[in-house]
Steps between C-alpha positions, in 0.01 A plus 500: 500500500214635708432860592218569744393854572311611808403817678269669253172655602293814526660813641398864517690767309806603696520165669769232497514137400770237487525222244700181534621251241612158615745347251559126480622233262772690319837331461642762267643834597252786510623761257230756579185524709225744566138601480274587210141619503211508258197723530179425308535594135868583533817307416708337769761743631816466704466636853834411653784264423845409620797313364626310804861523384469879494266549792347842430130480411356687207157660537244629258478881518139474615596313819840649586515614859183308587579133432791296631616166365691272733588134533585246766740244356462273803122484462515506118244778509474830321298793629343817369415758762258758365424831670302812411283288277293664228198388305721460194699234685197272475608195302580132506857474629724222371820364644770422238840340491734440207722195497559328168134581444249749636277376780183666625267471792124500456462850637343666799240774473565843648205737507540857619164657564310695761 
């Protein structure tokens, strides 16, 4: 299984950024999928996740109303659209899927700074 994130970068506070996660190599059903992030000196935290069988994404309180998780089953790609970005959103963002096991991407850096 391979997860490849893209779309990170430097953005000013209040700006927007979109992340993508290309998913390949899985032959098992995806039970859950989403995005985590880890800021320096802090533990990894869940940002957004969805159980495909249910369909309604769950969001961390800190990003509700600002971030949107979506997926394109045809392209096998998951997205995280981030708006109204704040300095505290600065972190390494990881793509994650759960099949029989957890699978992680290598992460993409998002830096929110003026």
